[in-house]
C-alpha positions, 0 to 999 in steps of 0.5 A: 334804497337800491342805490344806497346798498351798492351791489344788487341784493339779489346777486348777493343772495345768489352768492350767499345761497351758493356759499351755503349750498357749497358749505352743505355738501362740504358738511355732508362730505365731512359727515360721511367721512366720519361715518366711514371712519367709524365704520372702518374702525369697527371691523378693524376692532373685530378683526383684531379681537378675532385675530386674538381669539384665533391666536389664543386657540392656536396656542391652546391647540399647540399646548394640547398637541404637545401634551398629547405627543408624549402619550403617543410616543409612549404608546408607540414605544410600548407597541414596539417594546417586546411584551413580557411573557407571563411565567407559568406557575410550576405545578405542585404535587397537589395540582397534579394529584388533584387531576390524577389518581394516586398510584400505589408505591413499588420497589422501583419508586424507592430505588428511583428516589435513592438514585436521584438523591445520591446522584450528586453525593456519591460516586458511581461505585457507591451508588451501585452499592446502594442498589436494591434487588427485588428480593430485598422487598416485601410485597407492596400495599395495593391501597386496599389493605389496612395496616393490620391486614397488610402486616398479616400478609407480609408476616404470616408467622408473626406469632412464632417470631414474636415468641422467639424474640427475647433481645432487649434494645432491639425490635423485630418490626420497625414502621417508619412514618412522617409525623408523630400524629401518623405514628399514633394513628398507625399504633391504633391500627395495629391492635388486630395484628400485634397480639401480645407484642410490645409496641414502642413510640419512637418519635420526638413529640413530647418524648425525650430521647433519654426516656426512650433509651430507658424504655428500650433497655428495660424490656423486650420491644417487638414493634417500633413505630417512629419517625426517621429522625428519632430512629436515626438518633437512637441508633447513633446513641446505640440505644436501638439495635438492628440485629434482630430486625426482620421487617422494615415497613415504610409508610410510603403511600400516605399523604398529608393535607398538602398531598405530600408523601414522606419522601416529598417533605425535604427534612423528613426525606433527608433523615429517611435517606440517612437511615437507609444509607447508614444501616438499613441497606447493609442490613437488607443486603445481608438478608436479615431485614426486608423492606415493605412499602405500605 
């Protein structure tokens, strides 16, 4: 049997065993190489994903920086720009008078208003003609008098003057104030002073000029209480004469709800200055009429 086989069987077994042993490490080597390849691919994938996430984060951070950058620039620009100063509010008459106590008017106050108003409207020579002396004024109200008590002080001989006045279309006493309501209030306060004197309303509210002209022509008027605009209009129409005028009382110290005097209201001040310039100043210069500040 051994001869028939030819080669020795144990040698063949050794050869076959050696080949099998050789094949086993080869298979092991290929297995390990595949495993190493697998292990190599996994971190490579992780590296790639991590690189992608890092790139994405960098893009986001760059975009955020770009979006934040103009804000920083604007903040820098704002810091470098000069800050605008807030405009201070101009103090009004009400603000000033709310803190200070009102002072009674005096002749110097009226003279100051006259010079300021006509400084850019008249020449130097004309302004000198508008200057009033202290003798042209009555004593001023010291804020302790009512209208009747003040008039009794400045017109002590009123009863005699009232009887002597017989001229139509003229008044002995004119009281100038800012509004129709103030006129009515002052007429009510005249009851203790006027006696038998006739008082005429000389304002525009609810009364036409024609009606006032008729009333002036009908009978003797001793006291006229009105606004500068309507008094000037009646003088222009020659319905009101100032030949008998002896006292011009200006409602100087009274203030409205906004604490404005008559000369603080532009439209009333215009009419008042016109009245003083046109007739009253000339009349007081001749010594006929005197000005009192109530």
